[in-house]
C-alpha positions in Angstrom: 39.4 -24.5 105.8 42.7 -22.9 107.3 42.2 -19.9 109.8 44.7 -17.6 107.7 42.9 -18.6 104.7 39.5 -17.6 106.2 40.9 -14.6 107.6 42.2 -13.7 104.3 38.9 -13.6 102.7 37.3 -11.2 104.8 36.5 -7.7 104.1 39.3 -5.5 105.5 41.8 -8.0 106.0 44.9 -6.7 104.2 47.7 -9.4 105.2 48.0 -12.5 107.0 50.8 -14.3 108.1 52.2 -17.5 109.7 54.7 -16.8 112.6 57.7 -19.0 114.0 58.1 -18.9 117.9 59.9 -15.9 118.0 57.5 -13.8 115.7 59.2 -13.9 112.6 57.6 -14.3 109.4 57.7 -17.7 108.0 54.9 -17.5 105.4 52.9 -14.4 104.5 49.8 -13.2 101.9 48.8 -9.9 101.4 46.3 -8.2 99.1 48.0 -6.3 96.4 52.0 -6.1 95.8 54.6 -6.7 98.7 58.0 -6.4 98.1 60.8 -8.7 99.7 62.2 -5.7 101.4 58.6 -5.1 103.1 58.3 -8.3 104.0 61.7 -8.6 105.6 61.2 -5.3 107.5 57.6 -6.3 108.8 59.1 -9.4 110.1 61.9 -7.5 112.0 58.9 -5.2 113.5 56.7 -8.2 114.3 59.6 -9.6 116.0 60.5 -6.3 118.1 57.2 -5.8 119.0 56.5 -9.6 120.2 60.1 -9.3 122.0 59.4 -6.0 124.0 55.8 -7.2 125.0 57.2 -10.4 126.3 60.4 -8.9 127.5 58.5 -6.4 129.6 56.2 -8.4 130.6 58.6 -11.0 132.5 59.6 -7.9 134.8 56.1 -7.3 135.8 54.5 -8.8 139.1 51.3 -10.3 137.1 51.9 -13.7 135.1 51.9 -12.6 131.2 54.0 -15.6 130.2 54.1 -17.7 128.4 52.9 -15.0 125.5 49.4 -15.9 123.7 48.5 -13.1 121.8 48.5 -9.3 121.2 46.3 -6.7 119.4 48.0 -3.4 118.4 46.0 -0.6 117.0 47.3 2.6 115.4 45.8 4.9 112.8 43.5 3.1 110.6 45.3 -0.2 111.1 45.3 -3.3 113.7 47.5 -5.8 114.0 46.7 -9.0 115.7 48.8 -11.9 116.9 47.8 -15.1 118.4 50.1 -17.8 118.7 51.7 -18.4 115.4 49.0 -16.8 113.3 48.8 -13.0 112.6 46.6 -10.7 110.7 47.0 -6.9 109.7 43.5 -5.3 109.3 41.9 -2.3 108.5 40.2 -1.2 111.8 37.1 0.5 110.8 36.4 -1.8 107.5 36.8 -5.4 109.4 34.3 -7.4 111.8 36.8 -7.3 114.6 34.6 -9.7 116.5 34.9 -12.6 114.0 38.7 -11.9 113.4 39.0 -12.4 117.2 36.9 -15.6 117.4 38.9 -17.1 114.3 42.0 -16.6 116.0 40.6 -17.8 119.2 41.1 -14.5 121.4 39.0 -13.3 124.4 38.2 -10.1 125.6 37.2 -8.1 122.7 34.7 -5.1 122.9 33.0 -2.9 120.7 33.6 1.1 120.5 
């Protein structure tokens, strides 16, 4: 089964997306109704987040490039991006370790 499809079936996952090499959404699947405007706005926001992180990382003395993945959590939601795969989840309702494992990310620790 495709990683995004497996993620999408999990409790607490609200959306999954396939991204291009600069973070724009090329394919999107969400639970519930998602308007084309929201999809476009989310694509712009994802691109901005990735661009800020990667651009800023290049100015630091440590090696942060090439970009591999990022997790951002705020409010009730967490966005996790690994390569061309992204998931938006309800932080308290998802098995975060499983999401990280499916995406092939390292370094998750419980609260």
